[in-house]
C-alpha positions as CSV (number, residue, x, y, z in Angstrom):
1,M,22.1,9.2,-9.8
2,R,21.7,12.3,-7.6
3,F,18.5,13.1,-5.5
4,G,17.9,16.6,-3.9
5,P,15.5,17.2,-1.3
6,K,12.5,18.1,-3.8
7,D,13.4,15.4,-6.7
8,P,10.6,12.8,-7.2
9,F,10.9,9.1,-7.1
10,F,8.7,6.4,-6.2
11,M,8.1,4.3,-3.1
12,V,6.6,0.8,-2.6
13,T,5.9,-0.6,0.8
14,N,4.4,-3.7,2.2
15,P,0.7,-4.0,1.9
16,T,-1.4,-3.9,5.1
17,S,-4.7,-6.2,5.2
18,N,-6.7,-3.6,3.2
19,S,-4.2,-1.6,1.3
20,E,-4.8,-1.0,-2.4
21,L,-2.2,-0.2,-5.0
22,A,-2.2,3.7,-4.4
23,D,-1.4,2.9,-0.9
24,I,1.6,1.2,-1.5
25,C,3.3,2.6,-4.5
26,F,3.3,6.4,-4.7
27,E,5.6,9.3,-5.7
28,T,7.3,10.8,-3.4
29,S,10.7,13.0,-2.5
30,L,13.2,13.0,0.3
31,E,11.5,16.1,2.0
32,N,8.3,14.3,1.8
33,L,9.5,10.7,3.0
34,A,11.0,12.7,6.0
35,L,7.4,13.9,6.9
36,Q,6.3,10.2,6.3
37,M,8.5,8.6,8.5
38,K,7.5,11.0,11.5
39,G,4.0,10.4,10.5
40,G,4.6,6.8,11.0
41,L,6.2,5.2,7.8
42,S,8.8,2.9,9.4
43,M,11.5,0.3,8.2
44,D,9.0,-2.6,9.1
45,A,7.1,-1.6,6.0
46,D,10.1,-2.2,3.9
47,P,10.2,0.8,2.2
48,T,11.7,0.6,-1.1
49,M,12.6,3.3,-3.8
50,F,12.6,3.4,-7.4
51,T,13.3,5.7,-10.0
52,D,10.9,4.4,-12.6
53,R,7.2,4.2,-12.1
54,G,6.8,0.7,-14.0
55,E,9.1,-1.1,-12.0
56,A,7.7,0.5,-8.8
57,E,4.1,-0.9,-10.0
58,I,5.6,-4.3,-10.5
59,A,6.9,-4.5,-7.4
60,A,3.8,-3.5,-5.6
61,H,1.5,-5.9,-7.4
62,C,4.2,-8.6,-6.3
63,R,3.7,-7.6,-3.0
64,L,-0.1,-7.5,-3.2
65,V,0.0,-11.0,-4.7
66,A,2.0,-12.1,-1.9
67,R,-0.5,-11.0,0.5
68,E,-3.2,-12.5,-1.3
69,V,-1.2,-16.2,-1.4
70,S,-0.6,-15.7,2.0
71,R,-4.3,-15.3,3.0
72,A,-5.2,-18.2,0.4
73,I,-2.7,-20.5,2.2
74,A,-3.8,-19.3,5.7
75,G,-7.3,-20.1,4.9
76,H,-7.0,-23.5,3.7
77,S,-4.8,-24.1,6.7
78,A,-7.6,-23.1,8.9
79,E,-9.8,-25.4,7.0
80,G,-7.5,-28.4,7.8
81,L,-6.2,-28.7,4.1
82,C,-2.6,-29.7,3.8
83,L,-0.8,-27.7,1.1
84,K,2.7,-29.5,1.5
85,D,1.9,-31.2,-1.7
86,A,0.8,-28.1,-3.8
87,R,2.2,-27.8,-7.3
88,R,0.8,-24.5,-8.5
89,I,-1.0,-21.4,-7.0
90,E,-3.6,-19.8,-8.8
91,I,-5.4,-16.4,-8.2
92,L,-8.7,-16.3,-10.1
93,D,-11.2,-13.4,-10.4
94,G,-15.1,-14.0,-9.7
95,E,-15.7,-15.8,-13.3
96,G,-12.8,-18.1,-12.6
97,K,-10.3,-16.5,-14.9
98,I,-6.7,-16.8,-13.9
99,L,-5.3,-13.2,-13.0
100,F,-1.8,-15.0,-11.5
101,G,-0.5,-18.3,-11.8
102,A,2.6,-19.7,-10.5
103,S,4.3,-23.2,-10.2
104,L,5.7,-24.2,-7.0
105,G,9.2,-25.9,-6.3
């Protein structure tokens, strides 16, 4: 696939501690990407290009979930809990509904 300077694509980057979906998944172009790199976007943010918006949003959601799982694990470790025997991770909403669940190992 060929991309010119103004052709749109979707970019996904790693989230910061307070990022939301729109912060890490956005439409851009090569022309705008050059400006974003000058403005501080770096390879440390693991920027990834997508031609399909849906695929970009799925990748961005996965990065947000990974951030939340990391926070949860860090929180449990700080409380002195050992997670080495954990078999499943679930992220719940305020009402206890499972938003994300994954079996481990």
